[in-house]
N, C-alpha and C positions, 0 to 999 in steps of 0.2 A: 349331206344327209340322203339316205335312200328312203323315199317316201312313196306310199301307196295312197291313191285317191279313189275310193269307191264312188261310182257315179260321176267319174271325171269328165264324161262327155256332156253333162248337163250344164245349166246356167251357172250356178255357184261353183260346181266342181271344176269346170273348165277354167274359171278365173283363178281358183286356187292353184291349178296345174300351171297356168301361165306364170303366176308370180313365183312359184317354186322353181320353174325352169329359168326364169330371168335372173334369179340369184345364184344359179349354178347347182341346184340339187338334182339328184338322179330320181326321175319320176316314173312310176308305173301306174297305169290306170286300169281299174277293173270295172267293166261296163258290159251291157248287153249288146249294144250296137257297134257299128264300125265308124270310126272318126278319123279319116285320113289327115285332117289338119293337125291332130295331135301327134301323129307320126312325123309330120313335117317339123314339129317343134323338138323332135328327138326323144319323144316319150315312148316308153314300152307299153303296148296296148294288149291287155289280156281280156278276152271276151268270156263272159260267164254270167250266171245268175246268182244273186246274193243269197238265194234260198238254198243253194247247193253248197253244203259245208265243205266238201272236198275241194271244190273249185276255189272257194274263198281261202282255204288254207294254203293252197298252191300259190295264190296271188300274194299272200302275206309273207311267204318264205323270203328270208334275206332282207326284210325291211327294218328300218330303224323306227319309223313312225307310220301310223295309218290315220288318214283323214277319212272318217266314215260319213260320207255325204249322201249316199244312195238311199232313196226312200220313195214311197208312193204318196204324193200329196193329193189334194182334191177333197171333194165333198160328196162322193158317191155313197150309197146307203148300205153297201154290203161290207161287213166287218172282215171277213176272211182274208181278202187280198192285202189289206192294211196290216193285219196281224202277221201274216206269213212273211211279208217283206220288211216291215218296220220293226217288228219284235223278234221273230225267229231269225231274220237276216242279221240283225244286230247281235244276237246271241252267237251266230256263226262267226261274226267278226271278232267278238271277245274271245271265243274259244280258240280261233286261229291265231290271234295275237299271243296268247299264252303258249300254245304249242310251238309257235315259230320264234319265240323269244323277242317279240316286238316290244320295245321299251315305252312307246308313247301311243296313246289312242285319243284322238281329238274328234269328238262327236258333234255333228250338226243337228241340233235340236230345233225348237221353234218357240217363238214368243207366245204361242197360243197354249202351251202345255199347262199353264196355270189359269186358263180362261174358264170361268164357271158360268159364263153367260151374262156377267155383270161388268160394268165399266171398270177399267183398271187405270187409275190416275196416279202416275208416278210411283208405281210399286217397285220393289226391289226383289232380289233373289230369295229373301226370306218368306215370300208369299208361298203358302202351301199349295200342293196339288189339290184340285177339287175332287170331291167324291164321285162326281159325274161330269163327263164332258158332253158337249152337244154334237160332236162329230168324231168319226173314227180316226181321222188323221191326228188331231191333238191327243186323243186318248192313247193311241199306240206310240206316239212320239214320247209321251210322258212315261209310259212303261219302259220303253227302251232307254230313256235318259237315266232312270233310276237304276237300271241294270248296269249301265256304263259307270255310273258313280260308285256303285257297290263294288265293281271290279277294281277300283283304284287300289294300288299297292298290293295286289295279289301276286304271290311269288310264282316263278316259272323256272323250269330247267330245260334248256334246249341247246343242242349241239355241244354239249359238254360244259356249258356255262350256266350260271344261275343269275337271276335278277328279279325285278318286279315290274309289273305293268302299271304305268302311270296314266291316269285318265282325266279328262275334263269335258265339259259340255258347253257349247255356245248356242245361244238362243237369238238368232237374227229375227227381226220382225219386218215383214214385207220387203223382201229384196226386190230391187228394180234397177233399171239402167239399160245402157246400150248393150245389145246382144240378146235382150229378153225376147223370147218367141212364145211366151205363154201369157203372162199377166197383161201387158200393154196391148198386144195384138187382139186379145179377146175383148178387152175393154173397148177398143176402137171399133171392133166388129159389132159389138152390141149397140154402140152409139149410132153407127151407120144404119143399122136395121131398126132403130127406134125402140130398142129393148132396154134402154138404160133409164132407170128411175132413181131419183134421190130418195134414199130411205131415211126417214126421220126428219128432224128439223134443220139439218145441214150445219149443225154446230159441233159435230164430233171432231176431236183432235186425235191424230193418229201418228204413231212413230213409224218411220220408214228407215231403210238403210240402203245406200247406194252400193251396187254390187262389188266394186273394187274395194270399198271399205270393209264389206263383209268378209271378203276373201282375205284381206290383210289381217283382220282380227284373228283368223284361224292360224296364220303363220306366227303372229305375235304370241298367241297362247301356246303354240307348240314349242317355241323357243324358250318360253318361261317355265315350261312344264318340267320341273326337277323335283327330286324327293323332298327337299326342304322348302319348296315354294308353296304359297297358298293356292296356286293354280291347281295343284294335284287334288283331285276329288271335288272340284268346285264347278258350279254352273254360273253362266254369265249372260245377261241380256246384252245384245249388240244392236245399236241403233245410231242414227245421226245425232242423237242427243238434243234434237230440236223438233218437237212435234209439229205437224202441219194440220191445217183444217182439211179433213178428208175430201170434201166436195170441191173446195177451191183447188186442191191439188189435182183431182180428177179433171176438172174443167181446164186446168193448165195443160194437162196432157192432151186433152181433146183439141186444144188450140194449136198444138204442134202439128196436128194432122188436118188443120183447117176445118175442124168440126165445131159446130156451135155448142155452147154450154148445155148442161143437162136442164131440161125444162120440166119434165114430168116428175111428179112427186107421189110418194106413198108413205103412210105412217108406219112407224116401227111395228106397232101391234098388228097392222094389216099384213105387213111383210112376214112377220113371225108366223101368223096363222096360215098364210099361203104356203110358207116354207114347210110347215108341219104337214099340210095336206099333200104337198109334192113328195115329201119323204115317205109318207104312208103309201101313196099311189105307186111310186117307183119300187118300193119294197114288195108290195102286193103282186105286181105284175112282172117282177124280175127284170126291171130295166137297169142296165149296167152303167149307163152314162150319167153325167152329173145333172141333177135337177137345176132348173134356172134359178130357184130360190130354195134355201133351207133355213132352219132356225139359226144355225151357226152363222151363215152368211148374213142374215138380217142383223145380228148383233154386231158383226164386224163393220157393217156399213153405217149403222146408226149410232153406235156407242163409241166412247173415247177409250183408246188403248195406248198408253205411253208409259215408258219404263225408265228407271234410273240406270245409268251406265257407270256410276262412280266406281263400282267394284272392278270393272274391266280397266278403267283408267288407272286405278291404283295398283292392281296386281300384275298387269302386263303392258301398261303404257298405251292402251288403245285410245287413239284420237282420230275421229273421222277426217281424213286428209282431203277428201273431195267433198265440197259443199253441195247442198241440194241444188243451188243455182248452177254450179258447174255441171252437175249431173244432168240437169235438164238441157243444158246446151249440148252435151254429148248425146243425149237421147234424141234431140231434134235432128242432129246430123245422121244418126243411125236410121231414123225413120225415113229420111230422104231416099235411102237405098233399099228400103224394104217394101216389097210389093205384097199387098194384102189380098 
């Protein structure tokens, strides 16, 4: 298979690339930066911006499948960057797939697209999108997901042949593991500086997904994506299938770096109010960085979020091969070689 991975230099994207290469697929990566290690794997690297429609179309030319992973995550308060990359960028990918005759589009969404600021306890894919999101990331990812699903089975004519674009969307929730240079390092840095507080009562249950399992789910979904398959036009939650206590897990990660467990505590309501003030202040004064607390972040740290993965198990045989315990062992080894 000839596959394009947008955002292939990132955490999830690079793991998808690695698994595609390992099984013998021809892989092209579309990304903004330069990643020499990808070239060492035999990957074709195309540099460009997902907001550039012409560049995206050139990258999609000749591909059988596109894994659209590129996005802007985070909790900054300005909408435009999220809209331009996550929404308009996704539209560029959809249009390019049609124009280039790409048969499959696998979109990386987020477990937060249905988050309305309330706990989600064992919900499935029938859960509706909320009328209002608490952050621009889940809002724009939800918009883009709907665009991708709407594009399923749209016809195309390219290079003298006709066909239809098949699409699906995967919703991994809290990707983590060896090689992460965002979530875990930032968590440890906050702990070292004394900036880490337990939000809420410490009883929240959270779904997580080890990075290799998340990447493998994308390949399984792609392989099962055929015109007569239920995967076409569907969305899927992707998790370990075993929720963990949020703060027990965070303390376990801290212990890998020989840091003490979280001692400071703050109520959910106080964190929510502080987050609202930070959001207003950052917006008012044009601060582009992420606030230390937001309303969305307070809900994620204090409330329970876990999801059913029965649909992914049934439709494309997804089973998390790497357990949480094995994942923690791998993370521990990775942290030994990482200098903060």
